[in-house]
One Martini backbone bead per residue (centre of mass of N, CA, C, O) as a GRO file, in nm:
protein
  136
    1MET     BB    1   8.555   0.470   4.612
    2GLU     BB    2   8.347   0.379   4.826
    3GLN     BB    3   8.110   0.539   4.714
    4SER     BB    4   8.095   0.395   4.435
    5LYS     BB    5   8.028   0.114   4.552
    6ILE     BB    6   7.762   0.198   4.682
    7VAL     BB    7   7.622   0.299   4.425
    8GLU     BB    8   7.649   0.032   4.261
    9VAL     BB    9   7.470  -0.131   4.450
   10GLN     BB   10   7.217   0.043   4.427
   11ILE     BB   11   7.182   0.018   4.125
   12ASN     BB   12   7.157  -0.296   4.112
   13GLU     BB   13   6.910  -0.314   4.296
   14THR     BB   14   6.720  -0.137   4.128
   15ARG     BB   15   6.742  -0.296   3.861
   16ASN     BB   16   6.634  -0.571   3.977
   17MET     BB   17   6.344  -0.472   4.036
   18TYR     BB   18   6.290  -0.435   3.700
   19THR     BB   19   6.280  -0.724   3.567
   20SER     BB   20   5.977  -0.768   3.509
   21VAL     BB   21   5.958  -0.554   3.292
   22ALA     BB   22   6.163  -0.675   3.097
   23VAL     BB   23   6.022  -0.945   3.056
   24ARG     BB   24   5.764  -0.837   2.934
   25GLY     BB   25   5.903  -0.696   2.692
   26SER     BB   26   6.019  -0.960   2.576
   27ILE     BB   27   5.762  -1.116   2.527
   28LEU     BB   28   5.632  -0.908   2.341
   29TYR     BB   29   5.850  -0.896   2.123
   30PHE     BB   30   5.842  -1.198   2.040
   31VAL     BB   31   5.554  -1.195   1.948
   32ILE     BB   32   5.581  -0.971   1.739
   33ALA     BB   33   5.800  -1.119   1.571
   34ASP     BB   34   5.613  -1.376   1.513
   35LEU     BB   35   5.395  -1.245   1.320
   36ALA     BB   36   5.550  -1.294   1.048
   37GLY     BB   37   5.442  -1.600   1.039
   38ILE     BB   38   5.147  -1.515   0.959
   39ASN     BB   39   5.250  -1.231   0.822
   40PHE     BB   40   5.477  -1.053   0.638
   41MET     BB   41   5.354  -0.761   0.723
   42TYR     BB   42   5.436  -0.829   1.037
   43GLN     BB   43   5.683  -0.595   1.065
   44ASN     BB   44   5.874  -0.509   1.349
   45SER     BB   45   6.085  -0.319   1.504
   46LEU     BB   46   6.280  -0.280   1.769
   47ASP     BB   47   6.265   0.030   1.772
   48TYR     BB   48   5.959   0.055   1.787
   49VAL     BB   49   5.918  -0.106   2.046
   50LYS     BB   50   6.099   0.072   2.218
   51GLN     BB   51   5.934   0.329   2.188
   52LEU     BB   52   5.678   0.218   2.319
   53PHE     BB   53   5.806   0.137   2.586
   54ASN     BB   54   5.912   0.421   2.666
   55ARG     BB   55   5.635   0.566   2.648
   56ALA     BB   56   5.501   0.397   2.870
   57ILE     BB   57   5.690   0.489   3.095
   58ALA     BB   58   5.653   0.800   3.066
   59GLU     BB   59   5.316   0.780   3.096
   60SER     BB   60   5.343   0.677   3.373
   61PRO     BB   61   5.250   0.678   3.674
   62THR     BB   62   5.320   0.723   3.980
   63ALA     BB   63   5.436   0.580   4.293
   64GLU     BB   64   5.490   0.497   4.631
   65THR     BB   65   5.580   0.215   4.531
   66VAL     BB   66   5.744  -0.027   4.363
   67ASP     BB   67   5.519  -0.231   4.322
   68GLU     BB   68   5.318  -0.037   4.199
   69ARG     BB   69   5.500   0.050   3.965
   70LEU     BB   70   5.525  -0.226   3.832
   71ILE     BB   71   5.227  -0.268   3.772
   72ILE     BB   72   5.194  -0.017   3.596
   73LEU     BB   73   5.414  -0.075   3.384
   74ILE     BB   74   5.315  -0.351   3.287
   75ASP     BB   75   5.030  -0.256   3.200
   76ASN     BB   76   5.115  -0.020   3.004
   77ILE     BB   77   5.297  -0.181   2.815
   78THR     BB   78   5.093  -0.389   2.726
   79ARG     BB   79   4.880  -0.186   2.614
   80MET     BB   80   5.059  -0.030   2.415
   81LEU     BB   81   5.148  -0.266   2.240
   82TYR     BB   82   4.878  -0.386   2.171
   83THR     BB   83   4.740  -0.138   2.044
   84ASN     BB   84   4.953  -0.065   1.825
   85ILE     BB   85   4.984  -0.342   1.683
   86SER     BB   86   4.675  -0.407   1.628
   87ARG     BB   87   4.631  -0.185   1.412
   88GLY     BB   88   4.811  -0.372   1.188
   89LEU     BB   89   4.587  -0.587   1.201
   90PHE     BB   90   4.396  -0.815   1.124
   91GLU     BB   91   4.111  -0.915   1.271
   92ALA     BB   92   4.179  -1.227   1.276
   93ASP     BB   93   4.473  -1.176   1.427
   94LYS     BB   94   4.405  -1.052   1.710
   95LEU     BB   95   4.345  -1.318   1.865
   96ILE     BB   96   4.621  -1.444   1.826
   97TYR     BB   97   4.779  -1.222   1.966
   98SER     BB   98   4.640  -1.250   2.239
   99MET     BB   99   4.715  -1.552   2.279
  100LEU     BB  100   5.024  -1.516   2.269
  101ILE     BB  101   5.049  -1.333   2.511
  102ALA     BB  102   4.912  -1.513   2.722
  103SER     BB  103   5.096  -1.762   2.680
  104GLY     BB  104   5.368  -1.622   2.736
  105ILE     BB  105   5.302  -1.545   3.031
  106LYS     BB  106   5.230  -1.825   3.133
  107LYS     BB  107   5.496  -1.961   3.069
  108ASN     BB  108   5.677  -1.778   3.245
  109ILE     BB  109   5.509  -1.858   3.525
  110GLY     BB  110   5.414  -2.174   3.499
  111GLN     BB  111   5.083  -2.200   3.386
  112LEU     BB  112   5.187  -2.386   3.135
  113ASP     BB  113   5.145  -2.679   2.994
  114MET     BB  114   5.347  -2.823   2.758
  115GLY     BB  115   5.175  -3.064   2.669
  116THR     BB  116   4.920  -2.901   2.609
  117TRP     BB  117   5.052  -2.706   2.412
  118GLY     BB  118   5.132  -2.926   2.202
  119ILE     BB  119   4.845  -3.016   2.144
  120PHE     BB  120   4.740  -2.745   2.050
  121LEU     BB  121   4.940  -2.714   1.809
  122ARG     BB  122   4.928  -3.033   1.684
  123GLY     BB  123   4.756  -3.222   1.816
  124PRO     BB  124   4.661  -3.522   1.826
  125THR     BB  125   4.797  -3.835   1.855
  126VAL     BB  126   4.872  -4.141   1.750
  127MET     BB  127   4.844  -4.438   1.930
  128SER     BB  128   4.960  -4.706   2.044
  129GLU     BB  129   4.897  -4.973   2.243
  130GLU     BB  130   5.158  -4.936   2.410
  131GLU     BB  131   5.121  -4.635   2.477
  132LYS     BB  132   4.848  -4.662   2.619
  133ALA     BB  133   4.948  -4.862   2.843
  134ALA     BB  134   5.173  -4.650   2.957
  135GLN     BB  135   4.960  -4.485   3.061
  136PRO     BB  136   4.829  -4.357   3.370
   0.00000   0.00000   0.00000
């Protein structure tokens, strides 16, 4: 019983080390799922994305340290999903797909100002004189 508790702790610690890989997969999946809003033909199943994700993990080379392995996995997963999904996109939409991936990653790590993102998506709004005066 004590041995199983020790193994459980080790498994949990190891699983938690790979959270960044799971987060990247999640970001990519939701970007891919949102592509259907651009064109209804861009519908990819979760099963297909999981297959690509697992294939990227299986084809990734090993590394000496966990940190190196995480970098390799994140890079290979991103490349695999980008390459395979972009094959099915119209040329004009590939740039949008790239921008959505980059913005999703930047939002996740906190490097994208949400106010600026809102202006980018909606454009500038007309402000009243009172709103202009309230601006710093």
